[in-house]
N, C-alpha and C positions, 0 to 999 in steps of 0.2 A: 958042556953046552947042552947036551941031551938031558942030563940030570937036572940042570937049572931050569930047562923048559918044562920038564915033568913036574918039578916042584911048583913052578908058577901055575901050571894047570891044576894041580891038587889044591893049592891055596885058593885059587879062583873058584873052583868047584865047591870047596868047603864054604867059602864066603857066600856064594849064591844060594846054596842049600840052607845055610843058617838064616839068611835074609828071608827066604821063602817060608821057613818054619816059624819065624817070629811073626811075619805078616799073617800067616794062617791062624796062629794062636790069637792074635789081636782081633781078627775078624770073628773067630768062633767065640771069643770072650764077649764081644759086643752083642752078638746074636743071643748068647746065653743070658746076659744081663737084661736085654730087651724083653726076652720071653719071661724072665723072672718078674720084671716090672709090670708086665701085662697081667700075670697071675696075681701079683700083689695088689694091683689096683682094684680087683674085684672084692677085696676084703675090707671090713671096717677098720682094720689096722692102718690102711693107707689114709683114711680120713682122720684117724686118731693122730697120726704123725703130723698131718697138715694143721689140725686144730691145736696141737702142742707147739707148732712152729718149728718142727724138725723137717729138714729137707729130705724128701723121698729119694731123690737121686743120690744124695750123700749117704743116706741110710743103706741103700742097695749096694753102692760101690765100696763102702767102708766097713761093712760087717761081713762076717763069714757066711757063706751059703748055708752052712749047717745051722747057724743061729737064726738066720732069716726063715728057713724052712720050719724050724721049731716054733718060732713066733707066729708064723702063718698058721701052723697046725693048732697052736693055742687059741688063736683067734677063731678058727673054724669050729673048734670044740666048745666054744664059750656058751654058757647058759645064761649069761647076763646081757643078752642082746637088747632087751627093752631099755634097760638103764643106759647101755652104751649109746643107743640111738637117741635117747633123751639128751644125754650130754653132748653128743655130736651135733644136735640141732643148733647149739650155740656155736658160733664160728671160732671162738677161742675158749680153750679149756685150761684150767689151772692144773699143773702137774700133781698137786696135792689132792685133787678131786677124782682120781682114777683108781681108787682102791678096789673097785669092782672088776677091774681089767685083769685078765689072765697074764698079761705082759707088763704089769705094773712095774716090777723091779727092773726089767730091761729098759722100759721107756724112761724111767727116772734116771737110769745110768746114761742113756743116750742124751737126755736133756742136760745132765751134769757135764758130760763130755763136750757138748756143744757150747755151753756157757763157759767152760774152761778154755776152749779153743778161741772163742771170741774175746776173752779177757787178755789173751796173749798178744 
């Protein structure tokens, strides 16, 4: 009886601790993604995604943080800002018209993935 009671307490403690850890990770993940989204919104890359019809929220949640940070850095380091601003002045940009963009290959791949997902 004592061993059974101790086992029940151990399992209950483990379950509570596991639930707490999962909840904490979910909260921290949401905070992290919200912060990343705020940083991302300051860049032309955010406007480029919108003009190409790529969901910013899907982009942030479906791509690795490493890739997003690299693309954000590429955008920050860009020397083609005048051409980018000119293209972004149009509300819709064709994916074939972004050869000036440092993230051209990644954006084309994202657009291809999006088209493939919609086709399914």
